[in-house]
C-alpha positions, 0 to 999 in steps of 0.5 A: 668374466665370460657369460658361462662363468657368470651363469655358473656363479648365478646358478651357485648363488641360487643354489645357496638361496635354495638351501635356505628353504631346507630349514633342518639341513645344516652345512655340517651335513652336506658337503656342497652346502658347506662349500657354498657357505665358505664361498659366501664367507670368503668371496664378497662378490659371491656374497653380493650376488647371493643377496641380489638373487634372494632379493629378486625372489622376494627374500632378504638374507639375514645371515650365512654361517657354518652354524646355521647355514643360510637364513633368509626371510620373506619381504613384504608381499613376497610369494614366500611370505607366510601370514598368520592365517596361513599358519592357522590353516597349516595347524588345522585349527578348527576355531574361527580363523580371525580369533586364532590369528590373534591367539597364535600371534601372541604365542609367537611373540611370547616364545621370542621374548622368552628365548631372548628376553634381554638386548644382549641375548639378541646379539649374542650368537652363543645364546640358546633360549629354552621354553616350555608350553606351561611357561609360555602360557603363564607369560602370556597370561601375565601380559594379559593381567598387566593389560587388564590392570592398565585398562582398569586404571584408565577406567576403560570399557571392557572392549578396547577401541579400534585404534588401540595398540595391537596387544591391547586389542588381543589380550581379551581373546587370550585371557578369556580362553581356558588354559586346558579344555580336555575333550571326552577322550582326555585330549587337549581341546582346540580352544585351550591356550596350551593347545595354541602354544603347543601348535606354535612350538611345533610349527617353529620346530618344523621350520628349524627355529626350535628343537624339541629336547625331550621331557625335562625331568624337573618340569616333567614336560617337553622342553624346546631350545632355540636355534641360531636360525631362530635368533636371526629371525627374532632380530628381524621380529624385534623391529615390529610394532607388536614386539615393541609393544610387548617389550614396553609392557615390562611384564614379569619374568622369572629372575633367571631371565631378567627384564625385557628390553631391546637394542637400538634397531641399528644393532639388530642386523648383520648388514 
């Protein structure tokens, strides 16, 4: 292999990694993108190079396919890592950021759990989850109720200890917020939990994780469906402590969604 050929391969690998930042662009809409995805699938050496280029940029490749394109996530301390306080700033939330990080973090976990409530959903590439603002809010409140009951049974103080699990420290903040807090102009207030959920769903849509499907005629509210890109990210999320705590609660879901569970960690990743 000549230096020129090696350079061309490296440039192509970097180009494919770059497509991963264009979350809403799919290979079916871009011939160059599709060509690179096919090369990744057919040429193991090129696939290895793509992963190494991504790693050098502080990214990990979660999957590459014609359906989703390339999907990668930021490694810890990467320049591309998006922390919850950054999300709060992007959402232009006016409340104190410490509290909002907690509330929006809970909403993100709830959306993931509702889209993929069973172990088999996480590994089924044909799975498409659906969520609504009201459903996410109801689910989070059911988790809050479960945690409140647990605290009451243990005769704990109203304030959880500093070393309590993440969700046990978070439920107070969400439970004490109103579901809807209209402003004088009859708009949803920033303090309302449904506003928190709406901000979360909008953010996920902006990054190609969800798609807004318009108003559901039965529920008369906006419906969102998950993308394959989101499924790959939830597989990554499933290994986190807070997500596992949420699964361990076994909070009630509707009959059509089944119970919450997660597969063994070794089955959650493609590599």
